[in-house]
C-alpha positions as a Markdown table, in Angstrom:
| # | Residue | x | y | z |
|---|---|---|---|---|
| 1 | Met | -27.6 | 46.8 | 1.1 |
| 2 | Pro | -24.9 | 48.6 | 3.2 |
| 3 | Pro | -21.7 | 49.6 | 1.3 |
| 4 | Arg | -18.8 | 47.2 | 1.5 |
| 5 | Pro | -16.1 | 48.5 | 3.9 |
| 6 | Arg | -13.0 | 49.7 | 2.1 |
| 7 | Phe | -9.7 | 48.5 | 3.4 |
| 8 | Arg | -6.5 | 50.5 | 3.0 |
| 9 | Lys | -3.7 | 48.5 | 1.4 |
| 10 | Arg | -0.8 | 48.0 | 3.8 |
| 11 | Lys | 2.5 | 49.4 | 2.7 |
| 12 | Val | 5.3 | 46.9 | 2.6 |
| 13 | Ala | 8.5 | 48.1 | 4.1 |
| 14 | Pro | 11.5 | 48.0 | 1.7 |
| 15 | Arg | 14.3 | 45.6 | 2.6 |
| 16 | Val | 16.2 | 46.6 | 5.7 |
| 17 | Ser | 19.6 | 46.7 | 4.1 |
| 18 | Gly | 21.5 | 46.6 | 0.8 |
| 19 | Ser | 23.9 | 48.7 | -1.2 |
| 20 | Leu | 23.9 | 51.3 | -3.8 |
| 21 | Met | 26.5 | 52.2 | -6.4 |
| 22 | Leu | 27.6 | 55.8 | -6.7 |
| 23 | Thr | 30.0 | 57.2 | -9.4 |
| 24 | Leu | 32.6 | 59.6 | -7.9 |
| 25 | Gln | 35.2 | 61.0 | -10.3 |
| 26 | Asp | 35.1 | 57.9 | -12.5 |
| 27 | Glu | 35.3 | 55.6 | -9.5 |
| 28 | Gln | 32.4 | 53.2 | -8.6 |
| 29 | Val | 31.8 | 53.5 | -4.9 |
| 30 | Glu | 29.6 | 51.0 | -3.0 |
| 31 | Cys | 27.3 | 52.8 | -0.5 |
| 32 | Val | 25.9 | 50.6 | 2.2 |
| 33 | Leu | 22.2 | 51.2 | 2.8 |
| 34 | Arg | 20.7 | 50.7 | 6.2 |
| 35 | Arg | 17.2 | 51.4 | 7.2 |
| 36 | Ser | 15.9 | 52.3 | 10.7 |
| 37 | Ala | 13.0 | 53.9 | 12.5 |
| 38 | Arg | 14.6 | 57.4 | 12.1 |
| 39 | Lys | 12.7 | 60.1 | 10.3 |
| 40 | Thr | 15.5 | 61.7 | 8.3 |
| 41 | Leu | 18.3 | 60.5 | 6.0 |
| 42 | Gly | 21.8 | 60.2 | 7.5 |
| 43 | Leu | 25.2 | 59.9 | 5.7 |
| 44 | Gln | 28.6 | 58.7 | 7.0 |
| 45 | Val | 32.0 | 58.4 | 5.3 |
| 46 | Phe | 34.5 | 56.2 | 7.0 |
| 47 | Ala | 38.3 | 56.4 | 7.2 |
| 48 | Asp | 38.7 | 53.6 | 4.8 |
| 49 | Gly | 36.6 | 55.4 | 2.2 |
| 50 | Gly | 33.4 | 53.4 | 2.8 |
| 51 | Val | 30.1 | 55.2 | 2.6 |
| 52 | Gln | 26.9 | 54.4 | 4.5 |
| 53 | Val | 23.5 | 56.0 | 4.1 |
| 54 | Thr | 20.8 | 55.4 | 6.8 |
| 55 | Ala | 17.2 | 55.9 | 5.7 |
| 56 | Pro | 13.7 | 55.7 | 7.2 |
| 57 | Leu | 12.0 | 52.3 | 6.8 |
| 58 | Leu | 9.4 | 53.4 | 4.3 |
| 59 | Met | 11.4 | 55.9 | 2.2 |
| 60 | Pro | 11.2 | 55.1 | -1.5 |
| 61 | His | 14.4 | 53.8 | -3.1 |
| 62 | Asp | 14.5 | 56.6 | -5.7 |
| 63 | Asp | 14.5 | 59.3 | -3.0 |
| 64 | Ile | 17.6 | 57.7 | -1.4 |
| 65 | Val | 19.4 | 57.6 | -4.8 |
| 66 | Arg | 18.5 | 61.2 | -5.4 |
| 67 | Tyr | 19.8 | 62.2 | -2.0 |
| 68 | Leu | 23.1 | 60.4 | -2.6 |
| 69 | His | 23.6 | 62.2 | -6.0 |
| 70 | Glu | 22.8 | 65.6 | -4.3 |
| 71 | Lys | 25.5 | 64.8 | -1.7 |
| 72 | Arg | 28.0 | 63.5 | -4.3 |
| 73 | Asp | 30.4 | 66.4 | -4.1 |
| 74 | Trp | 30.4 | 66.4 | -0.3 |
| 75 | Ile | 31.1 | 62.6 | -0.2 |
| 76 | Ala | 34.0 | 63.0 | -2.6 |
| 77 | Glu | 35.4 | 65.9 | -0.6 |
| 78 | Lys | 35.1 | 64.0 | 2.7 |
| 79 | Arg | 36.8 | 60.8 | 1.2 |
| 80 | Thr | 39.7 | 63.0 | -0.1 |
| 81 | Leu | 40.1 | 64.7 | 3.3 |
| 82 | Leu | 40.1 | 61.3 | 5.2 |
| 83 | Ala | 42.6 | 59.8 | 2.7 |
| 84 | Gln | 44.9 | 62.8 | 3.2 |
| 85 | Lys | 44.7 | 62.3 | 7.0 |
| 86 | Ala | 45.5 | 58.6 | 6.6 |
| 87 | Ala | 48.5 | 59.4 | 4.5 |
| 88 | Glu | 49.8 | 61.8 | 7.1 |
| 89 | Arg | 49.8 | 59.1 | 9.8 |
| 90 | Pro | 53.3 | 57.7 | 10.5 |
| 91 | Pro | 53.7 | 54.5 | 8.5 |
| 92 | Met | 54.9 | 51.3 | 10.0 |
| 93 | Pro | 58.7 | 51.5 | 10.4 |
| 94 | Lys | 60.5 | 49.7 | 7.6 |
| 95 | Thr | 62.7 | 47.9 | 10.0 |
| 96 | Ala | 60.0 | 47.2 | 12.7 |
| 97 | Phe | 60.7 | 43.4 | 12.8 |
| 98 | Gly | 64.4 | 43.4 | 13.6 |
| 99 | His | 66.6 | 41.3 | 15.9 |
| 100 | Gly | 65.4 | 41.6 | 19.6 |
| 101 | Arg | 62.1 | 43.1 | 18.8 |
| 102 | Ile | 59.0 | 41.7 | 20.6 |
| 103 | Val | 56.0 | 40.9 | 18.4 |
| 104 | Pro | 52.6 | 39.6 | 19.7 |
| 105 | Leu | 51.6 | 36.5 | 17.9 |
| 106 | Met | 48.1 | 35.1 | 18.7 |
| 107 | Gly | 48.3 | 37.3 | 21.8 |
| 108 | Val | 51.6 | 35.8 | 23.0 |
| 109 | Pro | 54.7 | 38.1 | 22.9 |
| 110 | His | 57.4 | 36.5 | 20.7 |
| 111 | Ala | 61.0 | 37.7 | 20.5 |
| 112 | Ile | 62.6 | 37.9 | 17.0 |
| 113 | Glu | 66.0 | 36.2 | 16.9 |
| 114 | Val | 68.2 | 36.5 | 13.8 |
| 115 | Glu | 70.8 | 33.8 | 13.2 |
| 116 | Ala | 73.3 | 33.1 | 10.3 |
| 117 | Gly | 71.9 | 30.9 | 7.6 |
| 118 | Lys | 72.4 | 30.0 | 3.9 |
| 119 | Arg | 69.2 | 31.6 | 2.8 |
| 120 | Leu | 66.6 | 34.1 | 4.2 |
| 121 | Ala | 63.9 | 32.1 | 6.0 |
| 122 | Val | 61.5 | 32.6 | 9.0 |
| 123 | Arg | 60.1 | 30.0 | 11.3 |
| 124 | Leu | 58.8 | 29.5 | 14.8 |
| 125 | His | 61.0 | 28.0 | 17.5 |
| 126 | Asp | 59.9 | 24.5 | 18.4 |
| 127 | Ser | 59.2 | 25.0 | 22.1 |
| 128 | Glu | 59.7 | 28.7 | 23.0 |
| 129 | Pro | 57.9 | 31.9 | 22.0 |
| 130 | Arg | 60.5 | 33.0 | 19.5 |
| 131 | Ile | 60.5 | 33.8 | 15.8 |
| 132 | Ile | 63.7 | 32.6 | 14.3 |
| 133 | Val | 65.1 | 34.3 | 11.2 |
| 134 | Ser | 67.9 | 32.7 | 9.3 |
| 135 | Ser | 69.7 | 35.1 | 7.1 |
| 136 | Pro | 73.0 | 35.1 | 5.0 |
| 137 | His | 73.4 | 38.8 | 5.6 |
| 138 | Asp | 72.6 | 41.6 | 8.1 |
| 139 | Asp | 70.3 | 43.6 | 5.8 |
| 140 | Glu | 67.8 | 44.9 | 8.4 |
| 141 | Leu | 65.2 | 46.0 | 5.8 |
| 142 | Ala | 65.3 | 42.6 | 4.0 |
| 143 | Ile | 64.9 | 40.8 | 7.4 |
| 144 | Ser | 62.1 | 43.0 | 8.5 |
| 145 | Gln | 60.3 | 42.5 | 5.2 |
| 146 | Ala | 60.7 | 38.7 | 5.4 |
| 147 | Val | 59.2 | 38.7 | 8.9 |
| 148 | Ala | 56.3 | 40.9 | 7.8 |
| 149 | Lys | 55.6 | 38.6 | 4.8 |
| 150 | Trp | 55.7 | 35.5 | 7.1 |
| 151 | Leu | 53.3 | 37.2 | 9.6 |
| 152 | Thr | 50.9 | 37.9 | 6.7 |
| 153 | Gly | 51.0 | 34.3 | 5.7 |
| 154 | Gln | 50.4 | 33.1 | 9.2 |
| 155 | Ala | 47.5 | 35.6 | 9.5 |
| 156 | Lys | 45.8 | 34.4 | 6.3 |
| 157 | Arg | 46.0 | 30.8 | 7.5 |
| 158 | Val | 44.7 | 31.5 | 11.0 |
| 159 | Leu | 41.9 | 33.8 | 9.8 |
| 160 | His | 40.7 | 31.4 | 7.1 |
| 161 | Glu | 40.6 | 28.6 | 9.7 |
| 162 | Ala | 38.7 | 30.8 | 12.1 |
| 163 | Tyr | 36.2 | 31.8 | 9.4 |
| 164 | Thr | 35.7 | 28.2 | 8.2 |
| 165 | Arg | 35.1 | 27.0 | 11.7 |
| 166 | Arg | 32.3 | 29.6 | 12.2 |
| 167 | Leu | 30.6 | 29.3 | 8.8 |
| 168 | Pro | 28.1 | 26.7 | 10.2 |
| 169 | Leu | 26.5 | 29.7 | 12.0 |
| 170 | Cys | 24.9 | 30.6 | 8.7 |
| 171 | Glu | 22.7 | 27.6 | 9.0 |
| 172 | Ser | 22.2 | 27.6 | 12.8 |
| 173 | Leu | 21.3 | 31.3 | 13.0 |
| 174 | Gly | 19.5 | 31.6 | 9.7 |
| 175 | Leu | 22.2 | 33.8 | 8.1 |
| 176 | Arg | 22.6 | 34.3 | 4.4 |
| 177 | Gln | 25.8 | 32.8 | 3.0 |
| 178 | Pro | 28.7 | 35.3 | 2.4 |
| 179 | Thr | 29.6 | 35.9 | -1.2 |
| 180 | Arg | 33.3 | 36.6 | -0.7 |
| 181 | Leu | 36.1 | 36.5 | 2.0 |
| 182 | Thr | 38.9 | 39.0 | 1.7 |
| 183 | Leu | 42.0 | 38.9 | 4.0 |
| 184 | Arg | 44.1 | 42.1 | 4.0 |
| 185 | Ser | 45.8 | 44.6 | 6.2 |
| 186 | Met | 43.5 | 47.5 | 7.2 |
| 187 | Arg | 44.3 | 50.6 | 9.3 |
| 188 | Thr | 40.9 | 51.4 | 10.8 |
| 189 | Arg | 38.8 | 48.2 | 11.1 |
| 190 | Trp | 39.3 | 44.7 | 12.4 |
| 191 | Gly | 36.7 | 43.5 | 9.9 |
| 192 | Ser | 33.7 | 44.6 | 7.8 |
| 193 | Cys | 30.7 | 43.2 | 6.0 |
| 194 | Ser | 29.2 | 44.9 | 3.0 |
| 195 | Gly | 25.6 | 45.0 | 1.7 |
| 196 | Thr | 26.7 | 42.5 | -1.0 |
| 197 | Arg | 27.6 | 40.1 | 1.8 |
| 198 | Ser | 31.4 | 40.4 | 1.2 |
| 199 | Ile | 33.4 | 39.9 | 4.4 |
| 200 | Arg | 36.8 | 41.4 | 5.0 |
| 201 | Leu | 39.1 | 40.4 | 7.9 |
| 202 | Asn | 42.2 | 42.4 | 8.9 |
| 203 | Thr | 45.4 | 40.4 | 8.8 |
| 204 | Arg | 46.7 | 42.5 | 11.7 |
| 205 | Met | 44.5 | 40.2 | 13.8 |
| 206 | Ile | 47.4 | 37.8 | 13.9 |
| 207 | His | 48.6 | 39.8 | 16.9 |
| 208 | Leu | 45.3 | 39.2 | 18.8 |
| 209 | Pro | 44.4 | 36.2 | 21.1 |
| 210 | Pro | 42.3 | 33.5 | 19.4 |
| 211 | His | 39.2 | 34.3 | 21.4 |
| 212 | Leu | 39.2 | 37.9 | 20.0 |
| 213 | Ile | 39.8 | 36.7 | 16.5 |
| 214 | Asp | 36.8 | 34.4 | 16.9 |
| 215 | Tyr | 34.7 | 37.3 | 18.2 |
| 216 | Val | 35.5 | 39.5 | 15.1 |
| 217 | Val | 34.6 | 36.6 | 12.8 |
| 218 | Val | 31.2 | 36.0 | 14.6 |
| 219 | His | 30.5 | 39.7 | 14.6 |
| 220 | Glu | 31.0 | 40.1 | 10.9 |
| 221 | Leu | 29.0 | 36.9 | 10.1 |
| 222 | Cys | 26.0 | 38.2 | 12.1 |
| 223 | His | 26.0 | 41.3 | 9.9 |
| 224 | Leu | 24.9 | 39.0 | 7.1 |
| 225 | Lys | 21.5 | 39.1 | 8.7 |
| 226 | Glu | 21.5 | 42.4 | 10.6 |
| 227 | Leu | 23.7 | 45.0 | 8.8 |
| 228 | Asn | 23.5 | 47.3 | 11.8 |
| 229 | His | 24.3 | 47.4 | 15.5 |
| 230 | Ser | 20.7 | 47.2 | 16.7 |
| 231 | Pro | 19.5 | 45.1 | 19.7 |
| 232 | Lys | 18.5 | 42.4 | 17.2 |
| 233 | Phe | 22.1 | 42.3 | 16.0 |
| 234 | Trp | 23.6 | 41.9 | 19.5 |
| 235 | Ala | 21.0 | 39.3 | 20.3 |
| 236 | Leu | 22.2 | 37.4 | 17.3 |
| 237 | Val | 25.8 | 37.7 | 18.4 |
| 238 | Ala | 24.8 | 36.6 | 21.9 |
| 239 | Arg | 23.4 | 33.3 | 20.5 |
| 240 | Ala | 26.8 | 32.4 | 19.1 |
| 241 | Leu | 28.9 | 34.0 | 21.9 |
| 242 | Pro | 27.0 | 34.4 | 25.2 |
| 243 | Asp | 30.0 | 36.2 | 26.7 |
| 244 | Tyr | 30.6 | 38.5 | 23.7 |
| 245 | Glu | 30.4 | 41.7 | 25.9 |
| 246 | Ala | 33.7 | 40.8 | 27.6 |
| 247 | His | 35.4 | 40.2 | 24.2 |
| 248 | Arg | 34.0 | 43.4 | 22.8 |
| 249 | Lys | 35.3 | 45.4 | 25.7 |
| 250 | Ala | 38.8 | 43.8 | 25.4 |
| 251 | Leu | 39.0 | 44.4 | 21.7 |
| 252 | Arg | 38.0 | 48.1 | 22.0 |
| 253 | Ala | 41.0 | 48.6 | 24.3 |
| 254 | Ile | 43.4 | 47.5 | 21.5 |
| 255 | Pro | 44.2 | 50.0 | 18.7 |
| 256 | Val | 43.7 | 48.8 | 15.2 |
| 257 | Met | 46.7 | 50.8 | 14.2 |
| 258 | Leu | 49.1 | 48.6 | 16.1 |
| 259 | Trp | 52.3 | 50.3 | 15.0 |
| 260 | Gln | 52.9 | 54.0 | 15.6 |
| 261 | Glu | 56.4 | 55.1 | 14.5 |
| 262 | Asp | 58.7 | 52.9 | 16.6 |
| 263 | Ile | 56.2 | 52.1 | 19.4 |
| 264 | Asp | 53.8 | 49.2 | 19.6 |
| 265 | Pro | 50.9 | 50.3 | 21.8 |
| 266 | Phe | 49.6 | 46.8 | 21.9 |
| 267 | Leu | 52.7 | 45.8 | 23.9 |
| 268 | Ala | 53.0 | 49.1 | 25.8 |
| 269 | Arg | 49.5 | 48.8 | 27.4 |
């Protein structure tokens, strides 16, 4: 009787993406894990302090963890250096939103107009692209802060609506549901999606036209399935936004850091 043929057991590739926790100087840092067809490990530290490790498809999880621990000092040093560079950037001027200034709101330039009033309040003009500030005093700092707070409130409302409107993509594209939505101001990214399916959207997007806000939301939702920028990821984006390439090109021409000293490059372009 001939010997029975022996079959080699197929190796099952680890999951394509996820996250790992790394302790750096008593701080728990989430490291995004991405796998690809590369042969070696890669490591990136981003300007906002985020860490990403890219590993071969079949590399054991323990080897990746060991690599991160070996690079722990380098990661900490890199994050410190990037934080110092960010701190050296000129901050947004404290009186950026004063009388006569032009501010883009949903892509449309709006003039700020200060008028006398019994209390400090901000509103949109009923029919013209103007932001009306009623103020009982001429305190430029207080007025600017009131406009900034109002813009943040407008941004959170607009972004939450854009996000809610696009959530059905999770079902139609087979995406996993996000675990959290965070709306906050960020200096380096319009949005992000972590390995734990937490989505962040930049409140500075209140300056962008609606179609670019929609593109960013779709982009981040598609990361729920493809935590990378591979052809599979862009094919997923194309299913939701067939003309995404035009939006992507337009967005890349607009700096995330909209305010630089006393000049707004969004308006200067």
